[in-house]
Legacy VTK file of the C-alpha trace (Angstrom):
# vtk DataFile Version 3.0
C-alpha trace
ASCII
DATASET POLYDATA
POINTS 76 float
44.472 47.056 -14.544
41.528 49.025 -13.773
40.021 47.545 -16.818
40.892 44.013 -16.599
38.854 43.581 -13.790
36.754 45.357 -15.638
35.762 42.922 -18.397
36.789 40.027 -16.899
33.572 41.144 -13.889
31.398 41.555 -17.653
32.601 38.426 -18.490
30.966 36.243 -15.484
28.280 38.667 -14.674
26.904 36.711 -18.733
28.707 33.882 -18.216
26.504 33.054 -14.970
23.572 34.334 -16.542
23.482 32.160 -19.175
23.842 29.603 -17.523
21.556 30.142 -14.427
18.864 27.464 -15.177
20.883 25.812 -18.567
21.945 22.655 -16.260
18.930 21.429 -14.687
17.070 19.048 -16.963
13.191 20.335 -17.948
10.188 19.777 -15.604
6.943 18.123 -17.594
3.887 18.139 -15.502
1.452 15.605 -15.998
-2.042 16.217 -16.251
-3.090 14.102 -12.528
-4.885 10.861 -13.914
-7.569 9.081 -11.517
-6.323 5.533 -10.748
-9.959 3.445 -11.064
-9.386 1.042 -7.584
-9.679 -2.996 -9.248
-11.621 -5.093 -7.873
-9.495 -8.246 -6.585
-11.206 -11.143 -7.287
-10.855 -13.380 -4.464
-9.566 -17.657 -5.515
-13.123 -18.897 -2.741
-16.281 -17.622 -2.970
-17.665 -15.683 0.172
-20.275 -17.515 1.773
-17.101 -20.865 1.819
-15.413 -19.458 4.940
-17.155 -18.444 7.076
-20.002 -21.840 6.328
-16.181 -23.896 7.108
-17.232 -22.365 10.194
-20.579 -23.643 10.955
-18.698 -27.044 10.012
-16.601 -27.549 12.450
-18.891 -25.980 15.179
-20.893 -28.421 14.285
-19.475 -31.690 14.477
-17.491 -30.455 17.587
-20.976 -29.947 19.420
-22.497 -32.585 18.009
-18.925 -35.559 19.131
-18.571 -33.925 22.448
-22.341 -34.703 23.616
-21.384 -36.167 26.640
-23.082 -34.534 29.625
-23.061 -37.267 32.238
-21.685 -36.445 35.199
-18.907 -39.239 34.863
-19.735 -40.543 38.431
-22.333 -43.650 36.316
-24.586 -43.070 38.434
-28.073 -43.224 36.611
-30.585 -40.712 36.920
-34.333 -42.662 38.562
LINES 1 77
76 0 1 2 3 4 5 6 7 8 9 10 11 12 13 14 15 16 17 18 19 20 21 22 23 24 25 26 27 28 29 30 31 32 33 34 35 36 37 38 39 40 41 42 43 44 45 46 47 48 49 50 51 52 53 54 55 56 57 58 59 60 61 62 63 64 65 66 67 68 69 70 71 72 73 74 75
């Protein structure tokens, strides 16, 4: 009976060491690559939006050019 346990123990040790790390997938390390950020091309030129804002502000200033105080009196 003692001989059985010794052989069984030896088989367990051999079996465990045979599977040690054998069930995991192999790790393939790749060389790191530097990714260059691509410049995004905008559909609207960079000067168009500020020019539109300035045009709107000038239009508002021209249309709201009423400087009288609203009581109908004319300065003499």
